[in-house]
N, C-alpha and C positions, 0 to 999 in steps of 0.2 A: 695261580702261582703261589707256592707256599715256601717259606724259608725255615719253618720248624715242623717237627713231626706233629701229627694230629694228637691233641691232648688225650683223647680216649685210648690211644695206644700206650697204656701205662703212664701217660702224661710225663714221660721222661724228657729232659732237655737234650734233644738230638740235634747235632749240627747239620747244617744245610747239605753238606756233602753226603752224610749218611742217609739222609732222606731220599737221595737220588738213587740208591741202590736198586738195580733192576731185580724184579721177581721172576725167577726162571721156571718155577714149577707151579703153574696155575692150578693143576689138578690137586695139589696138596695144600692149597691155601687153608688156613684155619678158619673156622666159622665163629665169628665174633657176634655175640648177641648183646646189643647195647641197651635195649629196652623191651620189656614185655608188658602188654596191657590186656586186660580182660573186659569183655563186654559186661557192663554192670547189670544188664537186664537178662543176659543169657550167657552164663559162664562156660557154656560149651564152646563159645567163640573166643579165640585168643589171637593176638597179633604180636609180631616181633620185628623190631628194627635190627637188621643184620648187616654184616659186612663179610664177604663181598656179595651176598645174595640179594641185597636190597631190602626186601620185606618178605615175611613169611606169615602164613595164616593156618590156624587149626580150627576144625569144626567139631572135634570130638574130645574136648577138654584136654588138649595138649598131647594126646596119644600119638597123633601123626601131624606133620606139618608139610605144607605145600608152598611153592613160590607164589607171591602175590605182588608182582612188581610191574604189571602192565601200565605203561605210561611214564615210569621212572626213567630218568636219564642219568642215573648215578648208582654206583654199586655200594656206596658206603653211607648207611643211614644211622642216625644216632637217637635224638629225642623223638618219641612217639607219644601222641596224646589222643584221647577219644572225647568226643563231644558228650557231656553227661546227659544232655537232653535228647540227643539223637545218636545212638551208638553206631549208626551207619556212617557217620561223619568222622573221619580220622585226619590228623595232621602229622606230618612226618618231616623232620629236619635232616638235611644231608650235608656231607662234606663237599662244599663247593657248588652244590646244586640248588641251594636255597630250601624253600618250603614247598611241599606237595600236599595236596588235599584229595581225599577220596569221599565221594558221596554214596558209595555203594558197598561199604564194608570191605574195602581193600581190593575189590575186583579191578578197578581202574584208578589211576592217579593223574592229577593235573597240576602243573607248575603254578605257583602262586607267589610271584616275586615282584610285583609292581611296587616300586618304591623301596625295596629292600636293598640297603646299601652294602651289605656283606652277606654272601650266600654260603659262608661256612658257619652253619648253625650248630651251636653247642647245647642250647637249652630251649625248651618250648613249654609254655604253660597256657591252659585254657581257663578262663574265668568261670568258676562253677555257677555264679549268679547270672552272668551275661555271656553265654557260650560263643557268641559271635566276636567276643573280644579275646584276642590271642596276643601273647607277648613272647618274643624270642630274644635270646642272647647269642651273640656271635663271637667268633674267635678273637676279635679285637676288643671285646668288652662292650661294644656298642649294642644297645637295645633298640628294638623296633616293636611297635604296637599296631595291631589291626583291630578296627571296630566293626568290620564288615566280613568276618569269616575268612580273612586272608586275602581278600580281593585287592586291598590297598594297604600299604605299610607306611608308617611315619616314625621318625626318630623318637626314642623314648628314654634317652639317657641324659636329659638335661640335669644339671647340677652334679653329675657324676664325673670324677676325674678321668682324663684320658690315660691309657696305660699302654706302654710299648710292648711289642711282641705278642706271643700267644697267651690268651687270658682264659682261665677257668671260669665257667659261669654255671650257676645253679639257680633255678627260679622255683618259687613255691607260693601258691595262693593259700591263705588261711581259710580252712573249711568252715570254721565257726563264724569268721568275719571275712567274707569273700572280698570285701573292698581292700583288704590288706594283702600286699604282695611283698614277699621277701626275696632279696637278691643276695646271693653269695658270690663274691669275687675275691679280691685281695682283702676285702673287708666285708662285713655284713650290713645290708641296708634294708630299710623298710619304706614302702610307699603306701599311704592310706588314701583311698579314693582318688581324687584328682589333685592331691597335694604333691609336694616335691619329694624327691628322695632324701632320706635322712639316715645318718649312721644309727645302727641298732645294736645294742649289746656292748657296753663299754668293755666288758671283760674279754671280748673276742677281737678287739680291733687290731691285735697283732697277728691274727690267724687268717689263712686263706681257707674259706669255708667251702667244702666240697660236697657236703650232704646236709640235708635239713629235714627234720621231722617234728611233728607236734602231737602231743598226747593230751587230749582234753581231760583225762582223769588226773587230777592233781595239777593241771595247767603246766605240764612239763614241756620244755623245748629241748630238743637234741640237735647238736651241731657237730658234724664230722669235719675234721680239718685235714690239711695236707701233710702237716709235719708233727702234730701233737695229739693225735688220737681223737677221742670222743669227749665232748663237753655237754653238760646238762645245766639248764637254768630252771629254777623253781619259783621265780618271781617275775615272770613275764619278760625275761631277757635283760634285767638290770644287772644281775650277777651270774657268773658262770663258774663251774668247777669241773675238773676232769672226772669223767664218769668212773673210770677204772684204770689202774696202773697196768692192767693186762695189755692194753694197746699202746702204752708208752708214747713214743714219738712216731707212731705209725700213721699211714695214710688211710683214711676212711673213705671207701668208694661209695657205699650206699647205706642208708638206714631205712628200715621199713617197719612200721608198727602194725601189729595184728589187732585190728580194731574190734574183733569179735572176742578177743581174750585180753582183758585188761592187764596191763603190765608186761605183756609179751612183745618183744621186738627183736629184730635181726640187724646185724651190722656186718658188712663185708669189709675186710681189711686187706689192702694190697699186700700180696705175698704171703700173709699169714693165714688167710682163709675166711670162712663164713662162721659167724658166731650167733648164739641165741641167748637171750635173757628172759626170764619169766618174772622178774621182780624190778621192772623199770630201770634196768641197767646196773643194778647193784652187783650181781654175779652173772657170769657168762659161761657157756659151754661151747666147745668147738664142734661143728657139724661136719663129719668126714665120711659118713657111711655111703659111699657110692659116688661122691663128687670127685672129679679128676684131681689127683694130687698135684700141687704146684701150679694149678690154674686159678685165675682170679674170677670171682663172681662179680659181674658188672651190673647186673640187674636182678631184681627179685619181685615177684608178684604173688599175692595171696588170693585164693578163690573166695569171692564175697559170700558164697553160700556154703562153703566148706572150709572153715579156718584151718583145718589140718592139711589142706592141699596147697602146696607151694610150687612155684616155677622159678627156676634159676637160669639166668643167661650168663654164660662164661666167656672168657676172653678168647679161648682157642678151640673149644670142643663143643660148641653149640648149647643146646637146652637140656636141662635135667628137671625131673619132677619128683615130688615127694608127697606121700599120702599120710605121713605121720609127723607132721611139723618139722620136717627136715632131718629126722634121725637117719632115715635111709633114702637113697635117691636112685632113680633109674633114668636111662636115656630113651627118649621117644624116637619114633621113626621120622626122619627129616629128609624129604626129597630135595636134593641139591642139584641145581643146574651146573653144568661145566662152566667154569669161570670164563674160558675162552668164548663160549657161546654167548654168555651174558655181555661180554665186552663187544662182540660183533653186533649185537642187537641194539646197543645203546643209541646209535644214531638213527635207527630205523623209526619210522612213524607211518601213520596212515597215508600221508601225502608223499612219503619217501620210504616205501617199505623195504627197499634193498639197501638204503643208505648210499644211493648212487651220487657221484660227484662229476662235475661241480654243480652246486645249486645255482639256479638262474640268478644272476646278479650278485653272486657271492664275490667279495673282493679277493684279489690274489694274496696268497699267504706270503708275507715278507720274510726274507731270510733270517732276520734278527729274531723272529718268533721262536726259532729253535732254542734260544736261551730260556724260553718260558716253559720248556718241557723237561728241565733238568730234574725236577722233584716229583712230578706226577704226570699222568697222561691226560688226554682230552677225549671226550666221547666221540668226536669226529676223527676218524682214522687219518684223514688228510692232515689234521693239525698235530696229531700225537706222534712223538718220536720214541716213546717208551713202552716197554712191555710190563705193564703194571695194572692192578685193579684200581688204583687211585686215579679215578677219571673225573674230570671236571667238565661239565657242559658249558659252552660259551653262551650262557643264558642271557635273556634280554634285560639289560640294565646298563648303567653308566659304569664303565670299568676304570675310570680315571683314579679313584681313590685306591682301588685294589692294586693296580699296576704300580702306582707311586710307592705304595707301602712295601711291595714285594720286589721292586726293581733292584735294591742293593744286593739281595741274595741272588737274583738272576744276572747281575752284572750289567744292567742296562745303563747306557749313557742318557742324559736328558733328551737328546734327539731321538734315541731309540725308544724311550718311554712314549713319546708322542706318537711314534709310528705304531707301536703296539696298541696304545689306547685307541687310535683311529681305526686300526684294523678290527679289534675286538668289538668295538661299538658298531661298526658297519656290518661285521659278520653276524653278530647276534641278532640284529634286526632282520637280516635275511633268513637266518636259520629258523627263526621262530614264526615266520609268516605261514 
């Protein structure tokens, strides 16, 4: 149950009623690419977190892409990370479905939500020094940490303030000092080793940090914000200055440093487009040659063996690639499954290949549960009342906190809350057996 639009959908404050609009043309759904990662040992292999296709994979340096969603029970995927010590291991965060893990380069995925208190995952980071340690940030601002490769999760937001409503989250490990983890929310925080979270960067405390990048050359730190463009620090985060007036009060979606070319970096600005700087952010040029006009670049990846080769994921029109540092772009071949077929397959599994119902021992769906389908659908067609690709699986966890948080938007009374909590907890235990 959601009362606000997914932040990655332009992050606009959408009222609950608008979120419930039915989608009537599945065949024409835009292809959103929220993350692109490249195998660090074999740049022929690339992966993309997509909506509503789930996950995509390329084995020919991004020229063609195929679906790679076997095992996923969610059509909307967002953060995607690769294990730096074993590129066959991938982690994928979803809208309402929690975290999935692949041990075979995206061929199959398994749900990894034991102990995860919120399964709407907005950010995910893998510790480069200890790859079995993963940290995720969720839509409520709550953080969770796993020290066993996602098998178990524990709360990780001690000392952080609670925040109402949908919260933007960005996470970034320091590559030179992997014990340091940076968190961007309504403020910027730093956690070093097993210490507590502390405010970081006094000059940014009035800004919502939406992107974060570190340049070891000159010890520069870049922070993109939601309302005031791009900031740079040259003294380890003590003081900050706006990098350029070009971005003004714009929203910075992503910042990516080209580590093979000192001083070269890219910034995606909501509505305004994709920009490149070759002098550590002092001057910028706009990259337009072949990128779809009016579409936002949500993700960017650079080939580790060819710094001229870039991959851009857009909000509406899929993936684009460039071989000349972003001057010109072309669209690769992407095989997309019909969204209706994806929706119909979400409830299927090896033990339940056709998605037949009822499951043995599944509790009866209470009538009040219909209120919980106002804003999105459910992977189980028996539960869902909406024709939409926003599908949430009734995964195995305690639903109490989620139901109570979302019940005002769904219009649940206290008694109805308890009915829905009892139903979802009972159903999810049955569904995942």
